[in-house]
DRENDO-1510 file (C-alpha; in Angstrom, 1 decimal, always signed):
<recs>
REC; n; res; u; v; w
REC; 1; MET; -15.7; -14.5; -55.1 .
REC; 2; PRO; -16.4; -10.9; -53.9 .
REC; 3; GLN; -20.0; -9.7; -54.1 .
REC; 4; LYS; -21.6; -6.4; -53.1 .
REC; 5; LEU; -22.7; -6.6; -49.5 .
REC; 6; THR; -26.4; -5.7; -49.4 .
REC; 7; LYS; -29.1; -6.5; -46.9 .
REC; 8; THR; -30.6; -9.1; -49.2 .
REC; 9; PHE; -27.3; -10.9; -49.7 .
REC; 10; VAL; -26.2; -10.7; -46.1 .
REC; 11; ASP; -29.6; -12.0; -44.9 .
REC; 12; SER; -29.2; -15.0; -47.2 .
REC; 13; ILE; -25.8; -16.0; -45.9 .
REC; 14; PRO; -26.0; -19.2; -43.7 .
REC; 15; TYR; -24.2; -19.5; -40.3 .
REC; 16; PRO; -21.3; -21.9; -40.5 .
REC; 17; GLU; -21.4; -25.0; -38.3 .
REC; 18; ASN; -17.7; -24.5; -37.3 .
REC; 19; GLY; -15.3; -21.6; -37.3 .
REC; 20; GLN; -15.9; -18.4; -39.2 .
REC; 21; ALA; -16.5; -17.4; -42.8 .
REC; 22; PHE; -15.5; -14.1; -44.5 .
REC; 23; TYR; -17.2; -12.3; -47.3 .
REC; 24; ARG; -15.6; -9.4; -49.2 .
REC; 25; ASP; -17.4; -6.5; -50.8 .
REC; 26; SER; -17.0; -6.3; -54.6 .
REC; 27; GLU; -17.1; -2.5; -54.7 .
REC; 28; ILE; -15.0; -1.3; -51.8 .
REC; 29; LYS; -11.7; -3.2; -51.2 .
REC; 30; GLY; -11.3; -3.8; -47.5 .
REC; 31; PHE; -15.0; -3.8; -46.6 .
REC; 32; GLY; -16.2; -7.2; -45.5 .
REC; 33; LEU; -18.4; -9.4; -43.4 .
REC; 34; ARG; -17.3; -11.9; -40.7 .
REC; 35; VAL; -19.9; -14.7; -40.1 .
REC; 36; GLY; -19.7; -16.8; -37.0 .
REC; 37; ALA; -22.0; -19.4; -35.5 .
REC; 38; THR; -24.5; -16.9; -34.2 .
REC; 39; SER; -23.5; -13.5; -35.6 .
REC; 40; LYS; -22.7; -11.5; -38.7 .
REC; 41; VAL; -20.3; -8.6; -38.2 .
REC; 42; TYR; -19.2; -5.9; -40.7 .
REC; 43; ILE; -15.4; -5.3; -40.8 .
REC; 44; ALA; -12.9; -3.1; -42.5 .
REC; 45; GLU; -9.4; -4.4; -43.3 .
REC; 46; SER; -6.2; -2.8; -44.6 .
REC; 47; LYS; -2.5; -2.4; -43.9 .
REC; 48; VAL; -1.1; +0.3; -41.6 .
REC; 49; ASN; +2.7; +0.7; -41.8 .
REC; 50; GLY; +2.9; -2.7; -43.4 .
REC; 51; LYS; +0.8; -4.5; -40.7 .
REC; 52; SER; -2.6; -6.0; -41.5 .
REC; 53; ILE; -5.3; -4.4; -39.4 .
REC; 54; ARG; -8.9; -5.5; -39.0 .
REC; 55; VAL; -11.4; -3.2; -37.5 .
REC; 56; THR; -14.8; -4.2; -36.2 .
REC; 57; ILE; -17.6; -2.0; -37.4 .
REC; 58; GLY; -20.7; -3.6; -35.9 .
REC; 59; LYS; -23.3; -6.4; -36.1 .
REC; 60; HIS; -25.6; -6.8; -39.1 .
REC; 61; GLY; -29.1; -5.7; -37.9 .
REC; 62; ILE; -27.7; -3.0; -35.7 .
REC; 63; TYR; -25.8; -1.6; -38.7 .
REC; 64; THR; -27.5; -1.7; -42.1 .
REC; 65; ALA; -25.3; -2.7; -45.0 .
REC; 66; GLU; -25.2; +0.9; -46.2 .
REC; 67; GLN; -24.3; +2.3; -42.8 .
REC; 68; ALA; -21.5; -0.2; -42.5 .
REC; 69; ARG; -20.3; +0.7; -46.0 .
REC; 70; SER; -20.2; +4.4; -45.1 .
REC; 71; GLN; -18.3; +3.6; -41.8 .
REC; 72; ALA; -15.9; +1.4; -43.7 .
REC; 73; LYS; -15.0; +4.2; -46.0 .
REC; 74; GLU; -14.0; +6.4; -43.1 .
REC; 75; LEU; -12.0; +3.7; -41.5 .
REC; 76; LEU; -10.2; +2.8; -44.7 .
REC; 77; LEU; -9.3; +6.4; -45.2 .
REC; 78; MET; -7.8; +6.6; -41.8 .
REC; 79; MET; -5.7; +3.5; -42.4 .
REC; 80; SER; -4.5; +4.9; -45.7 .
REC; 81; LYS; -3.1; +7.8; -43.7 .
REC; 82; GLY; -1.2; +5.4; -41.4 .
REC; 83; ILE; -3.7; +5.7; -38.6 .
REC; 84; ASN; -4.8; +2.5; -36.8 .
REC; 85; PRO; -8.4; +3.0; -35.7 .
REC; 86; ASN; -8.0; +0.2; -33.1 .
REC; 87; ASP; -5.3; +2.2; -31.4 .
REC; 88; GLN; -7.5; +5.3; -31.4 .
REC; 89; ALA; -10.4; +3.4; -29.8 .
REC; 90; ARG; -8.1; +1.9; -27.2 .
REC; 91; GLU; -6.5; +5.3; -26.5 .
REC; 92; GLN; -9.9; +6.9; -26.1 .
REC; 93; LYS; -10.9; +4.2; -23.7 .
REC; 94; ILE; -7.8; +4.7; -21.6 .
REC; 95; ARG; -8.4; +8.5; -21.6 .
REC; 96; ASN; -11.8; +7.8; -20.1 .
REC; 97; ILE; -10.5; +5.4; -17.5 .
REC; 98; THR; -11.7; +6.3; -14.0 .
REC; 99; LEU; -9.7; +7.0; -10.9 .
REC; 100; ARG; -11.2; +3.9; -9.3 .
REC; 101; GLN; -10.0; +1.7; -12.2 .
REC; 102; VAL; -6.5; +3.2; -12.1 .
REC; 103; PHE; -6.4; +2.4; -8.4 .
REC; 104; GLN; -7.5; -1.2; -9.1 .
REC; 105; ASP; -4.8; -1.5; -11.7 .
REC; 106; PHE; -2.3; +0.0; -9.3 .
REC; 107; LEU; -3.1; -2.6; -6.7 .
REC; 108; ALA; -2.9; -5.4; -9.2 .
REC; 109; ALA; +0.6; -4.2; -10.3 .
REC; 110; ARG; +1.9; -3.6; -6.8 .
REC; 111; LYS; +1.9; -7.1; -5.6 .
REC; 112; ALA; +4.2; -6.5; -2.6 .
REC; 113; LEU; +1.9; -4.1; -0.8 .
REC; 114; LYS; +1.1; -5.0; +2.8 .
REC; 115; PRO; -2.6; -5.5; +3.8 .
REC; 116; ARG; -2.4; -2.5; +6.1 .
REC; 117; THR; -1.1; -0.3; +3.3 .
REC; 118; ILE; -3.8; -1.4; +1.0 .
REC; 119; LYS; -6.4; -0.7; +3.8 .
REC; 120; ASP; -5.0; +2.8; +4.2 .
REC; 121; TYR; -5.1; +3.4; +0.5 .
REC; 122; LYS; -8.7; +2.2; +0.3 .
REC; 123; ARG; -9.6; +4.5; +3.1 .
REC; 124; ILE; -8.2; +7.5; +1.3 .
REC; 125; MET; -10.1; +6.5; -1.9 .
REC; 126; ASP; -13.4; +6.0; -0.1 .
REC; 127; THR; -13.1; +8.9; +2.3 .
REC; 128; TYR; -11.1; +11.8; +0.9 .
REC; 129; LEU; -11.3; +11.1; -2.9 .
REC; 130; ALA; -14.8; +9.5; -3.0 .
REC; 131; ALA; -16.2; +12.3; -5.2 .
REC; 132; TRP; -13.6; +11.6; -7.8 .
REC; 133; ASN; -13.7; +7.8; -7.9 .
REC; 134; ASN; -15.9; +7.6; -11.0 .
REC; 135; ARG; -14.4; +10.6; -12.7 .
REC; 136; ALA; -12.0; +10.1; -15.7 .
REC; 137; ILE; -8.5; +10.6; -14.4 .
REC; 138; THR; -7.8; +12.9; -17.3 .
REC; 139; ASP; -10.6; +15.1; -16.1 .
REC; 140; ILE; -9.0; +15.8; -12.7 .
REC; 141; THR; -7.4; +19.2; -13.1 .
REC; 142; LYS; -4.7; +21.2; -11.3 .
REC; 143; ASP; -7.4; +23.6; -10.0 .
REC; 144; MET; -9.4; +20.7; -8.6 .
REC; 145; ILE; -6.2; +19.4; -6.9 .
REC; 146; ALA; -5.4; +22.7; -5.3 .
REC; 147; LYS; -9.0; +23.3; -4.1 .
REC; 148; ARG; -9.3; +19.8; -2.6 .
REC; 149; HIS; -5.9; +20.0; -0.9 .
REC; 150; THR; -7.1; +23.3; +0.8 .
REC; 151; GLU; -10.4; +21.8; +1.9 .
REC; 152; LEU; -8.7; +18.8; +3.5 .
REC; 153; GLY; -6.2; +21.0; +5.1 .
REC; 154; GLN; -8.9; +22.8; +7.1 .
REC; 155; ASN; -9.4; +19.6; +9.1 .
REC; 156; SER; -5.9; +18.0; +8.9 .
REC; 157; GLN; -2.9; +19.4; +7.1 .
REC; 158; ALA; -1.1; +16.1; +7.5 .
REC; 159; GLN; -4.0; +14.2; +5.9 .
REC; 160; ALA; -4.3; +16.7; +3.1 .
REC; 161; ASN; -0.6; +16.1; +2.2 .
REC; 162; LEU; -0.9; +12.3; +2.6 .
REC; 163; THR; -4.0; +12.2; +0.3 .
REC; 164; MET; -2.3; +14.3; -2.4 .
REC; 165; ARG; +0.9; +12.3; -2.3 .
REC; 166; PHE; -1.1; +9.1; -2.8 .
REC; 167; LEU; -3.0; +10.7; -5.7 .
REC; 168; ARG; +0.4; +11.8; -7.2 .
REC; 169; ALA; +1.5; +8.2; -7.0 .
REC; 170; LEU; -1.6; +7.1; -8.9 .
REC; 171; PHE; -0.9; +9.6; -11.7 .
REC; 172; ASN; +2.7; +8.5; -11.9 .
REC; 173; PHE; +1.6; +4.9; -12.1 .
REC; 174; ALA; -0.9; +5.8; -14.8 .
REC; 175; ALA; +1.7; +7.6; -16.9 .
REC; 176; GLY; +3.8; +4.5; -17.0 .
REC; 177; GLN; +1.0; +2.0; -17.3 .
REC; 178; TYR; -1.1; +3.4; -20.1 .
REC; 179; GLU; +0.6; +4.0; -23.5 .
REC; 180; ASN; -0.3; +4.2; -27.2 .
REC; 181; SER; +1.0; +1.8; -29.8 .
REC; 182; GLN; +4.2; +3.9; -30.1 .
REC; 183; GLY; +5.0; +3.5; -26.5 .
REC; 184; GLN; +4.1; +7.1; -25.6 .
REC; 185; THR; +2.2; +7.8; -22.4 .
REC; 186; LEU; -1.5; +8.7; -22.6 .
REC; 187; ILE; -1.3; +10.5; -19.2 .
REC; 188; PRO; +1.3; +13.1; -20.0 .
REC; 189; ASP; +0.7; +15.5; -17.0 .
REC; 190; ASN; +0.5; +15.0; -13.3 .
REC; 191; PRO; -1.8; +17.7; -12.0 .
REC; 192; VAL; -0.6; +17.2; -8.4 .
REC; 193; LYS; +2.7; +19.0; -9.3 .
REC; 194; ARG; +0.7; +22.2; -9.0 .
REC; 195; LEU; +1.2; +21.9; -5.2 .
REC; 196; SER; +5.0; +21.8; -5.7 .
REC; 197; GLN; +5.0; +24.5; -8.3 .
REC; 198; THR; +3.1; +26.9; -6.0 .
REC; 199; ARG; +4.8; +25.6; -2.8 .
REC; 200; ALA; +1.3; +24.8; -1.4 .
REC; 201; TRP; +2.3; +21.7; +0.5 .
REC; 202; TYR; +1.6; +22.1; +4.2 .
REC; 203; ARG; +4.6; +22.2; +6.5 .
REC; 204; VAL; +3.8; +19.5; +9.0 .
REC; 205; GLU; +6.3; +19.0; +11.8 .
REC; 206; ARG; +7.2; +15.4; +12.4 .
REC; 207; ARG; +5.9; +14.0; +15.7 .
REC; 208; GLN; +8.8; +13.7; +18.2 .
REC; 209; THR; +7.0; +12.7; +21.4 .
REC; 210; VAL; +8.3; +10.0; +23.7 .
REC; 211; ILE; +7.4; +8.6; +27.1 .
REC; 212; LYS; +9.7; +10.5; +29.4 .
REC; 213; PRO; +11.6; +8.6; +32.2 .
REC; 214; HIS; +9.4; +9.9; +35.0 .
REC; 215; GLU; +6.3; +8.9; +33.0 .
REC; 216; ILE; +7.3; +5.3; +32.5 .
REC; 217; GLN; +6.2; +4.2; +35.9 .
REC; 218; PRO; +2.6; +5.4; +35.8 .
REC; 219; TRP; +2.4; +4.2; +32.2 .
REC; 220; PHE; +3.8; +0.8; +33.0 .
REC; 221; GLN; +1.4; +0.4; +36.0 .
REC; 222; ALA; -1.6; +1.4; +33.9 .
REC; 223; VAL; -0.6; -1.1; +31.2 .
REC; 224; MET; -0.1; -3.9; +33.7 .
REC; 225; SER; -3.6; -3.2; +35.2 .
REC; 226; LEU; -5.2; -4.3; +31.9 .
REC; 227; LYS; -7.1; -7.5; +32.8 .
REC; 228; ASN; -9.5; -9.6; +30.9 .
REC; 229; ASP; -13.2; -9.5; +31.9 .
REC; 230; ALA; -16.6; -10.2; +30.6 .
REC; 231; ILE; -16.5; -7.1; +28.5 .
REC; 232; SER; -13.2; -7.7; +26.8 .
REC; 233; GLN; -11.1; -10.8; +26.5 .
REC; 234; ASN; -8.3; -9.1; +24.6 .
REC; 235; ARG; -7.1; -6.7; +27.3 .
REC; 236; GLU; -4.2; -8.9; +28.5 .
REC; 237; THR; -3.1; -9.6; +24.9 .
REC; 238; ILE; -3.1; -5.8; +24.2 .
REC; 239; ARG; -1.2; -5.4; +27.5 .
REC; 240; ASP; +1.5; -7.8; +26.3 .
REC; 241; TYR; +1.6; -6.2; +22.9 .
REC; 242; LEU; +2.2; -2.7; +24.2 .
REC; 243; LEU; +5.0; -4.0; +26.5 .
REC; 244; LEU; +6.6; -5.8; +23.6 .
REC; 245; VAL; +6.6; -2.7; +21.4 .
REC; 246; LEU; +8.2; -0.6; +24.2 .
REC; 247; PHE; +10.8; -3.3; +24.9 .
REC; 248; THR; +11.7; -4.0; +21.3 .
REC; 249; GLY; +11.0; -0.8; +19.3 .
REC; 250; LEU; +9.1; -2.8; +16.7 .
REC; 251; ARG; +6.7; -1.0; +14.4 .
REC; 252; LYS; +3.0; -1.3; +15.0 .
REC; 253; GLU; +2.1; -4.0; +12.4 .
REC; 254; GLU; +5.4; -5.8; +12.8 .
REC; 255; ALA; +4.6; -6.6; +16.4 .
REC; 256; ALA; +0.9; -7.2; +16.0 .
REC; 257; SER; +1.3; -9.7; +13.2 .
REC; 258; MET; +4.2; -11.6; +14.8 .
REC; 259; ILE; +3.8; -15.4; +14.5 .
REC; 260; TRP; +5.1; -18.1; +16.8 .
REC; 261; LYS; +7.1; -19.7; +14.0 .
REC; 262; ASN; +9.4; -16.7; +14.2 .
REC; 263; VAL; +9.9; -16.8; +18.0 .
REC; 264; ASP; +12.7; -19.1; +19.2 .
REC; 265; LEU; +12.4; -19.5; +22.9 .
REC; 266; ASN; +15.4; -21.9; +23.0 .
REC; 267; ALA; +17.7; -19.4; +21.3 .
REC; 268; ARG; +15.9; -16.5; +22.9 .
REC; 269; THR; +15.3; -14.6; +19.7 .
REC; 270; LEU; +12.5; -13.3; +17.6 .
REC; 271; LYS; +12.4; -12.6; +13.9 .
REC; 272; VAL; +10.3; -10.1; +11.9 .
REC; 273; THR; +10.1; -11.0; +8.2 .
REC; 274; ASP; +7.6; -8.5; +6.8 .
REC; 275; THR; +9.4; -5.3; +7.6 .
REC; 276; LYS; +9.3; -1.7; +6.2 .
REC; 277; ASN; +12.7; -2.0; +4.6 .
REC; 278; HIS; +12.0; -5.6; +3.4 .
REC; 279; LEU; +15.0; -7.0; +5.4 .
REC; 280; ASP; +14.5; -9.7; +8.0 .
REC; 281; HIS; +14.9; -8.3; +11.5 .
REC; 282; MET; +16.3; -10.6; +14.2 .
REC; 283; LEU; +16.4; -9.5; +17.8 .
REC; 284; PRO; +17.5; -11.2; +21.0 .
REC; 285; LEU; +15.0; -11.5; +23.9 .
REC; 286; SER; +15.8; -9.8; +27.1 .
REC; 287; ASP; +14.9; -11.7; +30.3 .
REC; 288; PHE; +11.7; -9.7; +30.6 .
REC; 289; LEU; +10.6; -10.4; +27.0 .
REC; 290; PHE; +11.5; -14.1; +27.4 .
REC; 291; ASP; +9.3; -14.4; +30.4 .
REC; 292; LEU; +6.5; -12.5; +28.7 .
REC; 293; LEU; +6.6; -14.6; +25.5 .
REC; 294; SER; +7.0; -17.9; +27.4 .
REC; 295; GLN; +3.8; -17.1; +29.4 .
REC; 296; ARG; +2.0; -16.2; +26.2 .
REC; 297; LYS; +3.1; -19.4; +24.5 .
REC; 298; THR; +1.3; -21.5; +27.1 .
REC; 299; ARG; -2.0; -19.8; +26.1 .
REC; 300; ALA; -1.4; -19.8; +22.3 .
REC; 301; ILE; -4.5; -20.8; +20.3 .
REC; 302; ASN; -3.4; -20.0; +16.8 .
REC; 303; LYS; -0.2; -19.1; +14.9 .
REC; 304; TYR; -0.1; -15.4; +16.1 .
REC; 305; VAL; +1.7; -14.3; +19.2 .
REC; 306; PHE; -1.0; -11.7; +19.8 .
REC; 307; GLN; -4.1; -13.6; +18.8 .
REC; 308; ARG; -7.6; -12.4; +19.1 .
REC; 309; ALA; -9.7; -14.0; +21.9 .
REC; 310; ASP; -12.0; -15.6; +19.3 .
REC; 311; GLY; -9.0; -17.3; +17.7 .
REC; 312; GLU; -9.5; -15.5; +14.4 .
REC; 313; GLY; -6.2; -13.7; +13.3 .
REC; 314; TYR; -4.4; -11.2; +15.4 .
REC; 315; ILE; -5.4; -8.0; +17.3 .
REC; 316; THR; -5.9; -5.0; +15.0 .
REC; 317; GLU; -7.7; -2.6; +17.3 .
REC; 318; GLN; -5.9; -1.3; +20.4 .
REC; 319; ARG; -7.4; +2.2; +20.8 .
REC; 320; LYS; -9.9; +1.5; +23.5 .
REC; 321; GLN; -7.3; -0.1; +25.8 .
REC; 322; MET; -4.8; +2.6; +24.9 .
REC; 323; ALA; -7.3; +5.2; +25.9 .
REC; 324; LYS; -7.8; +3.4; +29.2 .
REC; 325; VAL; -4.0; +3.5; +29.8 .
REC; 326; ILE; -3.8; +7.2; +28.9 .
REC; 327; LYS; -6.7; +8.0; +31.3 .
REC; 328; GLU; -5.3; +6.0; +34.2 .
REC; 329; SER; -1.6; +7.1; +33.8 .
REC; 330; GLY; -2.1; +10.6; +32.5 .
REC; 331; VAL; +0.5; +9.8; +29.8 .
REC; 332; SER; -0.6; +10.4; +26.3 .
REC; 333; PHE; +1.1; +8.2; +23.7 .
REC; 334; THR; +0.8; +6.5; +20.3 .
REC; 335; ILE; +2.2; +3.1; +19.3 .
REC; 336; HIS; +5.0; +4.8; +17.4 .
REC; 337; ASP; +5.8; +6.9; +20.5 .
REC; 338; LEU; +6.8; +3.5; +22.1 .
REC; 339; ARG; +9.2; +2.9; +19.3 .
REC; 340; ARG; +10.7; +6.4; +19.7 .
REC; 341; THR; +11.0; +5.8; +23.4 .
REC; 342; PHE; +12.9; +2.6; +22.9 .
REC; 343; MET; +15.3; +4.2; +20.4 .
REC; 344; THR; +15.8; +7.3; +22.5 .
REC; 345; ILE; +16.8; +5.1; +25.5 .
REC; 346; ALA; +19.1; +3.0; +23.3 .
REC; 347; GLU; +20.9; +6.1; +21.9 .
REC; 348; SER; +21.3; +7.5; +25.4 .
REC; 349; LEU; +22.9; +4.5; +26.9 .
REC; 350; ASP; +26.2; +4.8; +25.1 .
REC; 351; ILE; +25.3; +1.9; +22.8 .
REC; 352; SER; +27.2; +1.9; +19.5 .
REC; 353; ALA; +25.6; +3.7; +16.6 .
REC; 354; TYR; +25.7; +0.5; +14.6 .
REC; 355; ALA; +23.9; -1.5; +17.3 .
REC; 356; VAL; +21.3; +1.2; +17.6 .
REC; 357; LYS; +20.6; +1.0; +13.8 .
REC; 358; ARG; +20.5; -2.7; +14.0 .
REC; 359; LEU; +18.0; -2.6; +16.9 .
REC; 360; ALA; +15.9; -0.2; +14.8 .
REC; 361; ASN; +16.3; -2.2; +11.6 .
REC; 362; HIS; +17.4; +0.9; +9.8 .
REC; 363; LYS; +19.3; +0.5; +6.6 .
REC; 364; MET; +22.9; +1.9; +6.4 .
REC; 365; ASN; +23.1; +2.4; +2.7 .
REC; 366; ASN; +25.3; +5.5; +2.8 .
REC; 367; ASP; +27.7; +4.1; +5.4 .
REC; 368; ILE; +30.7; +2.4; +3.7 .
REC; 369; THR; +32.0; +1.0; +6.9 .
REC; 370; ALA; +28.7; -0.7; +7.8 .
REC; 371; GLY; +29.1; -2.8; +4.7 .
REC; 372; TYR; +32.0; -4.6; +6.3 .
REC; 373; ILE; +30.2; -5.4; +9.6 .
REC; 374; ILE; +28.5; -8.8; +9.8 .
REC; 375; ALA; +25.3; -8.6; +11.7 .
REC; 376; ASP; +25.1; -11.0; +14.7 .
REC; 377; VAL; +22.1; -11.2; +16.9 .
REC; 378; GLU; +24.3; -12.1; +19.9 .
REC; 379; ARG; +26.1; -8.8; +19.7 .
REC; 380; LEU; +22.7; -7.1; +20.3 .
REC; 381; ARG; +21.9; -9.2; +23.4 .
REC; 382; GLU; +23.8; -7.0; +25.9 .
REC; 383; PRO; +22.4; -3.7; +24.5 .
REC; 384; MET; +18.9; -5.2; +24.5 .
REC; 385; GLN; +19.2; -6.2; +28.1 .
REC; 386; LYS; +20.6; -2.9; +29.0 .
REC; 387; ILE; +17.6; -1.1; +27.5 .
REC; 388; THR; +15.2; -3.4; +29.3 .
REC; 389; ASP; +16.9; -2.9; +32.6 .
REC; 390; TYR; +16.6; +0.9; +32.3 .
REC; 391; ILE; +12.9; +0.7; +31.4 .
REC; 392; LEU; +12.3; -1.7; +34.4 .
REC; 393; LYS; +14.2; +0.6; +36.7 .
REC; 394; CYS; +12.1; +3.6; +35.6 .
REC; 395; ALA; +8.9; +1.4; +36.0 .
REC; 396; GLY; +9.9; +0.6; +39.6 .
REC; 397; TYR; +10.9; -3.0; +39.0 .
REC; 398; LYS; +14.1; -4.4; +40.2 .
REC; 399; PRO; +16.7; -4.3; +37.4 .
REC; 400; SER; +18.8; -7.3; +36.5 .
REC; 401; ALA; +21.9; -5.1; +35.8 .
REC; 402; THR; +23.4; -1.7; +36.5 .
REC; 403; VAL; +21.3; +1.0; +35.1 .
REC; 404; THR; +22.4; +4.4; +33.7 .
REC; 405; ASP; +20.5; +7.5; +34.7 .
REC; 406; LEU; +18.9; +9.1; +31.6 .
REC; 407; SER; +17.3; +12.0; +33.3 .
REC; 408; GLU; +19.7; +14.4; +31.7 .
REC; 409; LYS; +19.9; +12.7; +28.3 .
REC; 410; LYS; +18.3; +14.2; +25.2 .
REC; 411; SER; +15.8; +12.5; +22.9 .
REC; 412; HIS; +16.6; +11.8; +19.2 .
REC; 413; LYS; +14.5; +11.7; +16.0 .
REC; 414; ILE; +13.3; +8.2; +15.3 .
REC; 415; SER; +11.5; +7.1; +12.2 .
</recs>
């Protein structure tokens, strides 16, 4: 039977041994008390749009009975107007969500992200957006975006653009992730759009460098001179890694994380399963690559083709040895330059366009004819050997087949 909730009455209520007990106020319909095994909590209850809603006011002792009664009146008035206080509280919590929490939710939702991608994102958060990590995402304004973009651009325009594109992705994610009870987004505006509206994005020319034919020999010799010693036991592994990237055109992480399970020395093929376009990539091994991988197999100590000397995982840091090669050869390069070099040679050897795309593992979504062509790794074996022969010829090694002179050929844009 309802009874007025007063301090004296609430203090006298015993804690139940099991479950919960509810006591309703006799004066205000919807005002009540929930009693559990160790707590007494004031509540307000009513219907909003035909649905029963219960709102927690607070614990007895923290709230007096009269304070709780006053709060209940406000909550019941809101519910009589069709407003769910629980939704309001939740929405306010979301509006106060920090950039760091959005990023954590983003990572939890994007389950297919590669470890390297996650690492790059974390570096952006900890380096270029560190001052905003604990700031509510709704407090990040267009003016702040424009100012930070300009600041970052003073050191690196490419990094400034990359950082803001990442931040734009976080805002887009938040707009879809956080909604009210009616399914409306609680993050209605993406402030990064200011950069598009004002055309403030930096124009960064895409890198187009390759190792030129006359540079292959000094580069190749410098790479081959990498030998293990007491200082570094990973030099020969990095040597073989650089060679494999040049002779296959694989992307940096695709090559570095390659596992022996995906290398078939009997069939003379290798397979990359975790690719940029999410399609398995099968390549034939040229004679040079077969010899290189066969020798590495005899020294394998874990599942990775390019294992670390300590047996833990695969090589992830090649900069010191690359700097050594650059110094000795006089040829400046990046890992992606090796991929561009491979593809530039492939396109210049009169290899069919479809074979070139297959070697690069590029999708052919807009090419209707490509949909009728069945990929066969054996069809790539001759082009693969042809590319290898040209590289070896330029490097001063005896080729295993006739080599085409590329000195007059032009390079092409490779992604």
